[in-house]
C-alpha positions as CSV (number, residue, x, y, z in Angstrom):
1,M,-8.9,26.6,-9.1
2,I,-12.0,24.5,-8.3
3,R,-15.1,26.5,-8.4
4,Y,-18.1,25.2,-6.5
5,K,-21.5,26.1,-5.1
6,R,-22.3,25.1,-1.5
7,T,-25.6,24.7,0.3
8,T,-27.0,22.8,3.3
9,L,-30.4,21.1,3.2
10,A,-32.8,21.5,6.0
11,N,-31.9,18.1,7.3
12,G,-28.2,19.0,7.6
13,L,-26.8,17.4,4.5
14,V,-24.0,19.6,3.0
15,V,-24.1,19.8,-0.8
16,L,-21.2,20.9,-3.0
17,V,-21.4,21.2,-6.8
18,N,-18.6,21.8,-9.2
19,R,-19.6,22.4,-12.9
20,D,-17.1,20.8,-15.3
21,R,-18.2,21.8,-18.8
22,A,-15.6,19.6,-20.4
23,S,-16.7,16.2,-18.9
24,K,-19.3,13.8,-20.3
25,L,-19.2,11.9,-17.0
26,A,-20.5,12.8,-13.5
27,A,-18.8,12.0,-10.2
28,V,-21.0,11.7,-7.1
29,N,-19.1,11.4,-3.8
30,I,-20.7,11.0,-0.4
31,L,-18.5,11.3,2.6
32,Y,-19.7,10.3,6.0
33,R,-18.2,11.9,9.1
34,V,-17.4,8.5,10.7
35,G,-14.2,6.6,10.9
36,A,-12.3,4.4,13.4
37,R,-12.1,7.5,15.6
38,N,-15.8,7.3,16.3
39,E,-15.7,3.7,17.6
40,D,-16.0,2.4,21.2
41,P,-12.6,1.0,22.2
42,D,-14.3,-2.3,23.1
43,K,-16.2,-2.4,19.7
44,T,-13.7,-1.4,17.0
45,G,-13.8,-2.1,13.3
46,F,-17.4,-1.0,12.8
47,A,-16.6,1.8,10.3
48,H,-14.8,-0.6,8.1
49,L,-17.5,-3.2,8.5
50,F,-20.0,-0.7,7.2
51,E,-18.0,0.0,4.1
52,H,-18.8,-3.6,3.3
53,L,-22.4,-3.6,4.5
54,M,-23.3,-0.6,2.4
55,F,-22.9,-2.7,-0.7
56,R,-25.2,-5.5,0.6
57,G,-28.3,-3.6,-0.7
58,T,-31.5,-2.1,0.7
59,H,-35.0,-3.3,1.0
60,Q,-35.7,-1.7,-2.4
61,V,-32.3,-2.5,-4.1
62,P,-31.0,-6.0,-3.1
63,D,-27.7,-5.6,-5.0
64,F,-26.2,-2.1,-5.1
65,D,-23.8,-2.9,-8.0
66,V,-26.5,-4.0,-10.5
67,P,-28.2,-0.6,-11.1
68,V,-24.8,1.1,-11.1
69,Q,-23.6,-1.2,-13.9
70,M,-26.9,-0.8,-15.8
71,A,-26.3,2.9,-15.7
72,C,-22.8,2.3,-17.2
73,G,-21.2,3.4,-14.0
74,E,-18.5,2.3,-11.6
75,N,-18.5,2.6,-7.8
76,N,-16.2,2.0,-4.8
77,A,-15.5,3.1,-1.3
78,F,-12.8,3.4,1.4
79,T,-12.6,3.9,5.1
80,N,-9.9,5.5,7.3
81,N,-9.6,6.7,10.8
82,D,-11.4,10.0,10.1
83,Y,-14.2,9.3,7.6
84,T,-15.8,6.8,5.2
85,D,-16.2,7.7,1.5
86,F,-18.5,6.2,-1.2
87,Y,-18.2,7.3,-4.8
88,I,-19.8,6.7,-8.2
89,T,-18.8,7.8,-11.7
90,L,-21.3,7.4,-14.6
91,P,-22.5,9.2,-17.7
92,K,-23.9,12.6,-16.7
93,E,-27.3,11.8,-18.1
94,N,-27.6,9.1,-15.4
95,I,-26.7,11.2,-12.4
96,A,-30.2,10.8,-10.9
97,T,-29.5,7.1,-10.6
98,A,-26.5,7.7,-8.4
99,L,-28.4,10.1,-6.2
100,W,-31.3,7.7,-5.9
101,L,-29.0,4.8,-4.9
102,E,-27.0,6.8,-2.3
103,S,-30.2,8.3,-0.7
104,D,-31.7,4.8,-0.6
105,R,-28.9,3.3,1.3
106,M,-28.6,6.3,3.6
107,R,-32.2,5.7,4.6
108,N,-33.1,2.0,4.0
109,L,-30.0,-0.2,4.4
110,N,-31.0,-3.8,4.8
111,I,-29.4,-4.8,8.1
112,N,-30.2,-8.4,8.9
113,E,-28.6,-11.4,10.5
114,E,-27.5,-13.0,7.2
115,A,-25.9,-9.8,5.7
116,C,-24.1,-9.1,9.0
117,A,-22.8,-12.7,9.3
118,I,-21.5,-12.7,5.8
119,E,-19.7,-9.3,5.9
120,K,-18.4,-10.0,9.5
121,Q,-16.7,-13.1,8.2
122,V,-15.2,-11.2,5.2
123,V,-13.8,-8.5,7.5
124,I,-12.4,-11.1,9.9
125,E,-10.6,-12.9,7.1
126,E,-9.3,-9.6,5.8
127,F,-7.9,-8.8,9.3
128,K,-6.2,-12.2,9.4
129,Q,-4.7,-12.0,5.9
130,R,-3.5,-8.4,6.1
131,Y,-2.4,-8.1,9.7
132,L,-1.8,-11.5,11.2
133,N,-0.7,-13.8,8.4
134,Q,1.7,-11.8,6.3
135,P,5.2,-10.4,7.0
136,Y,5.2,-7.0,8.7
137,G,1.4,-7.2,8.9
138,D,1.2,-6.0,12.5
139,E,4.0,-3.4,12.3
140,L,1.8,-0.3,11.8
141,M,-0.7,-1.5,14.5
142,L,2.2,-1.8,17.0
143,L,3.4,1.7,16.0
144,R,-0.1,3.3,16.5
145,D,-0.4,1.7,19.9
146,L,3.1,3.0,20.9
147,C,2.4,6.5,19.8
148,Y,-1.2,7.0,21.0
149,K,-2.3,6.3,24.5
150,H,-5.7,8.3,24.6
151,H,-6.8,9.2,21.0
152,P,-8.6,6.5,19.0
153,Y,-5.9,6.8,16.3
154,R,-4.2,4.2,18.5
155,W,-6.1,1.4,16.5
156,A,-6.2,0.7,12.8
157,T,-9.3,1.2,10.7
158,I,-9.9,-2.5,10.6
159,G,-10.0,-2.5,14.5
160,I,-8.0,-3.8,17.4
161,S,-9.0,-7.4,17.2
162,P,-11.1,-9.7,15.0
163,E,-13.0,-10.7,18.1
164,H,-14.6,-7.2,18.2
165,I,-16.3,-7.8,14.9
166,A,-17.0,-11.5,15.6
167,S,-18.9,-10.5,18.8
168,A,-20.9,-7.7,17.2
169,T,-24.7,-8.2,17.3
170,T,-27.1,-7.1,14.7
171,D,-28.4,-4.5,17.2
172,D,-24.9,-3.2,17.7
173,V,-24.6,-2.8,13.9
174,R,-28.0,-1.1,13.5
175,S,-27.3,1.3,16.3
176,F,-24.0,2.3,14.6
177,Y,-25.8,2.9,11.4
178,D,-28.6,5.0,12.9
179,R,-26.0,7.1,14.8
180,H,-23.7,7.9,11.9
181,Y,-25.3,7.3,8.5
182,R,-27.7,10.3,8.3
183,P,-27.9,13.6,6.5
184,S,-26.1,15.8,9.1
185,R,-23.2,13.4,9.2
186,A,-22.7,13.5,5.4
187,I,-21.2,15.7,2.7
188,L,-22.3,15.2,-0.9
189,A,-20.1,16.5,-3.7
190,I,-20.9,16.4,-7.4
191,S,-18.5,17.2,-10.3
192,A,-20.2,17.2,-13.7
193,D,-21.4,19.3,-16.6
194,I,-24.7,20.2,-14.9
195,D,-26.1,23.5,-13.8
196,E,-25.4,24.0,-10.1
197,D,-28.9,24.9,-9.2
198,E,-30.3,21.9,-11.1
199,A,-27.9,19.6,-9.3
200,I,-29.0,21.0,-5.9
201,R,-32.6,20.6,-6.9
202,L,-32.0,16.9,-7.7
203,V,-30.2,16.4,-4.4
204,E,-33.2,18.0,-2.6
205,E,-35.5,15.7,-4.4
206,Y,-33.7,12.5,-3.4
207,F,-32.3,13.4,0.0
208,G,-34.6,16.2,1.3
209,Y,-37.2,13.8,2.7
210,I,-34.7,11.9,4.9
211,E,-35.1,12.9,8.6
212,D,-32.1,13.4,10.8
213,S,-32.1,12.3,14.4
214,G,-30.0,15.2,15.6
215,E,-28.2,12.9,18.0
216,K,-25.0,14.5,19.4
217,I,-21.8,12.7,18.7
218,A,-19.4,12.1,21.6
219,P,-16.2,14.3,21.5
220,I,-13.0,12.6,20.6
221,P,-10.5,12.3,23.4
222,Q,-7.4,14.2,22.4
223,E,-3.8,13.0,22.9
224,P,-1.8,15.0,25.5
225,P,1.8,16.1,24.6
226,Q,4.4,13.3,24.9
227,S,7.0,14.1,27.6
228,E,9.4,11.2,27.3
229,P,10.8,8.9,24.6
230,R,9.0,5.6,23.9
231,R,10.5,2.4,22.6
232,L,9.3,-1.0,21.6
233,E,11.4,-3.9,20.3
234,V,9.8,-7.1,18.9
235,E,11.0,-10.1,17.0
236,R,9.1,-11.5,14.1
237,D,9.7,-14.1,11.3
238,V,10.5,-11.5,8.6
239,P,13.3,-11.2,6.1
240,A,14.8,-8.0,7.4
241,T,14.7,-5.7,10.4
242,D,12.8,-2.4,10.2
243,I,13.5,0.7,12.3
244,T,10.6,3.2,12.5
245,I,10.7,6.5,14.5
246,A,7.5,8.5,14.8
247,F,6.9,12.1,16.1
248,H,3.7,13.9,17.1
249,M,3.0,16.9,15.0
250,G,0.1,19.4,14.2
251,D,-3.4,18.7,12.9
252,R,-4.6,18.9,9.3
253,L,-5.4,22.6,9.4
254,S,-2.2,23.7,11.1
255,R,0.8,25.0,9.2
256,D,2.7,22.0,10.6
257,F,0.8,19.8,8.2
258,Y,2.4,21.5,5.2
259,L,5.8,21.8,6.8
260,G,5.8,18.1,7.7
261,D,4.5,17.1,4.3
262,L,7.2,19.1,2.5
263,A,9.9,17.8,5.0
264,S,9.0,14.2,4.4
265,D,9.2,14.7,0.6
266,L,12.7,16.3,1.0
267,L,13.8,13.3,3.0
268,A,12.4,10.4,1.0
269,G,10.3,11.6,-1.9
270,G,11.6,9.6,-4.7
271,E,14.9,8.1,-6.0
272,S,16.7,11.4,-5.9
273,S,15.8,12.3,-2.3
274,R,18.5,12.8,0.3
275,M,17.8,9.7,2.4
276,V,17.7,7.4,-0.7
277,N,20.9,8.9,-2.0
278,R,22.8,8.9,1.3
279,L,21.5,5.9,3.2
280,V,20.6,3.5,0.5
281,K,22.9,4.2,-2.5
282,E,26.0,5.8,-0.9
283,R,26.3,4.1,2.5
284,G,24.3,0.9,1.8
285,L,22.8,0.8,5.3
286,F,19.2,0.2,4.2
287,S,17.6,-1.6,1.3
288,S,14.7,1.0,1.4
289,V,13.8,4.1,3.4
290,N,10.6,6.1,3.7
291,A,9.3,9.3,5.4
292,Y,5.6,10.3,5.5
293,I,3.0,12.1,7.6
294,T,-0.3,10.5,8.5
295,G,-2.3,13.6,7.5
296,S,-5.1,13.0,10.0
297,L,-7.7,15.5,11.0
298,D,-6.5,15.7,14.6
299,A,-2.8,15.9,15.5
300,G,-0.9,13.4,13.5
301,L,2.5,11.7,13.1
302,F,5.7,12.3,11.2
303,V,7.2,8.9,10.5
304,I,10.6,8.0,9.3
305,K,11.5,4.3,8.5
306,G,14.3,2.2,7.1
307,R,14.7,-1.5,6.3
308,L,18.1,-2.7,7.2
309,M,20.6,-4.5,5.0
310,P,21.6,-7.9,6.6
311,S,25.1,-6.6,7.4
312,T,24.0,-3.3,9.0
313,D,24.4,-2.7,12.7
314,E,21.1,-1.6,14.3
315,A,22.6,1.1,16.4
316,Q,24.4,2.6,13.4
317,A,21.3,2.5,11.3
318,E,19.2,4.3,14.0
319,E,21.9,6.9,14.4
320,A,21.9,7.5,10.7
321,L,18.2,8.1,10.7
322,W,18.5,10.7,13.5
323,E,21.4,12.4,11.6
324,E,19.1,13.0,8.6
325,L,16.6,14.6,10.9
326,Y,19.2,16.7,12.6
327,D,20.4,17.9,9.2
328,L,16.9,19.4,8.6
329,C,17.1,21.0,12.1
330,R,20.3,22.7,11.1
331,G,18.6,24.2,8.0
332,N,20.7,22.3,5.5
333,V,18.3,22.5,2.6
334,S,19.4,23.9,-0.8
335,D,17.3,26.2,-2.9
336,Y,17.2,23.5,-5.6
337,E,15.8,20.9,-3.2
338,L,13.2,23.2,-1.9
339,A,12.1,24.4,-5.3
340,K,11.9,20.8,-6.6
341,V,9.5,19.6,-3.9
342,K,7.4,22.7,-4.2
343,N,7.1,22.2,-7.9
344,K,6.1,18.6,-7.3
345,F,3.3,19.6,-4.9
346,E,2.0,22.3,-7.3
347,A,1.9,19.9,-10.2
348,N,0.1,17.3,-8.2
349,M,-2.6,19.8,-7.2
350,L,-3.0,21.0,-10.7
351,M,-3.6,17.4,-11.8
352,G,-6.2,17.1,-9.1
353,E,-8.2,19.9,-10.7
354,I,-8.6,18.0,-14.0
355,N,-10.2,14.7,-12.9
356,I,-13.9,15.0,-11.9
357,M,-13.6,12.2,-9.3
358,N,-10.6,13.9,-7.7
359,K,-12.5,17.1,-7.5
360,A,-15.6,15.5,-5.9
361,L,-13.4,13.7,-3.4
362,N,-11.4,16.8,-2.6
363,L,-14.5,19.0,-2.2
364,S,-15.9,16.5,0.3
365,F,-12.7,16.2,2.2
366,Y,-11.9,19.9,2.5
367,E,-15.4,20.5,3.7
368,L,-14.8,17.9,6.4
369,T,-11.7,19.7,7.6
370,G,-13.8,22.8,8.5
371,D,-12.1,25.1,6.0
372,I,-13.1,24.3,2.4
373,T,-11.3,27.4,1.1
374,Q,-8.0,25.5,1.6
375,I,-8.8,23.5,-1.5
376,N,-7.8,26.5,-3.6
377,R,-5.0,27.8,-1.3
378,E,-2.8,24.9,-0.7
379,A,-0.4,25.5,-3.6
380,E,0.1,29.0,-2.3
381,I,0.8,27.7,1.2
382,Y,3.4,25.1,0.1
383,C,5.1,27.7,-2.1
384,S,5.3,30.2,0.9
385,I,7.3,27.8,3.1
386,T,10.9,28.9,3.8
387,R,14.1,27.1,4.8
388,E,13.9,28.8,8.2
389,E,10.4,27.5,8.8
390,L,11.4,24.0,7.9
391,S,14.4,24.2,10.3
392,N,12.1,25.5,13.1
393,F,9.6,22.8,12.5
394,A,12.2,20.1,12.5
395,T,13.8,21.5,15.7
396,R,10.3,21.5,17.5
397,C,9.2,18.1,16.2
398,F,12.3,15.9,16.0
399,T,13.2,15.6,19.7
400,H,13.8,12.5,21.7
401,N,11.0,13.3,24.2
402,N,8.6,13.4,21.3
403,S,9.8,10.2,19.6
404,S,8.4,6.7,19.5
405,T,10.8,4.1,18.2
406,L,9.8,0.7,17.0
407,I,12.4,-1.9,16.3
408,Y,10.8,-4.7,14.3
409,R,13.6,-7.2,14.4
410,A,14.0,-10.2,12.1
411,K,14.5,-13.4,14.0
412,E,17.9,-15.0,13.5
413,R,17.9,-17.9,11.2
């Protein structure tokens, strides 16, 4: 169990403190409620651009990394469709340094023409390398666009096109910063051997003076239910053909999230999973298979995928993937399989309660979901899932009218 104290400052900043008496380090995590979902469809990639810009320094601290390193710390960040996260680990005696740095860049980020030009070029090159210039690079982008027609999950975190970043003005960037990088849009979590009230006092000292604009954030357009199957076939210069089938499912707080997570692990969670055994090892239809859920805040996707062997017929491979899904619909899950995946989830969650960085990250994330109590209830939820529930979930989810199929075909050589 992760114990924590929660408070909200007058400016709207949510603060979560976990006291870990065994650690000599402190983890400071600040999550901003902004991801690709908050972008204008004509100006995408801004959340990811800001992940880079936030390390460019402020008027007071020109290079963010230098004081972190001087405090014997490490820092990094990541962005996804739902949020942006920045984290620092350092000796607990230096926790004030982390709070000073994070508060400074929340308030005083140095947004200028030079910094924007440099980081825009970095992001554009990253887009080209990851999505345009490597095999299978645009596969997930095509799948997103196939599955989503209204929700901003239809584009990747890096954006729809590098032109969106290339054409961004300094005023565009500053407006995005003012709208999203402020106290009421942030969650600050600390895990360290520090008294909870003292930690909150320090946060108040460094963040309490920052004013919040109170600007309302536009609601996210939700995806309507899919009513007919979707299909896209493309040819690319890649070594082997991929078949991917995606299905809409519930949001992060729904029970469907846990059912889908457990079902994906049953299908392809490791070398002993049923799809690996049946489709790769026994039948030799695929060189690799995978099943996963996107785990997004709003209604997400259940995805099943296989990379074909050169001799495999496409129609046969696609039928084999559907047969694995139908097997779950029929409730063909043994007690051993169910116990194995439940034990795996429980072990992973217990490991997450040991590392201070994991605890700070998780506290921030579960606060974001709107139900932080789930941080200590998820093992119980997974363990309560029955074979009948899995079968019902599969029957509801794995239908042709709810499916989006991407054939990413290798060109004939």
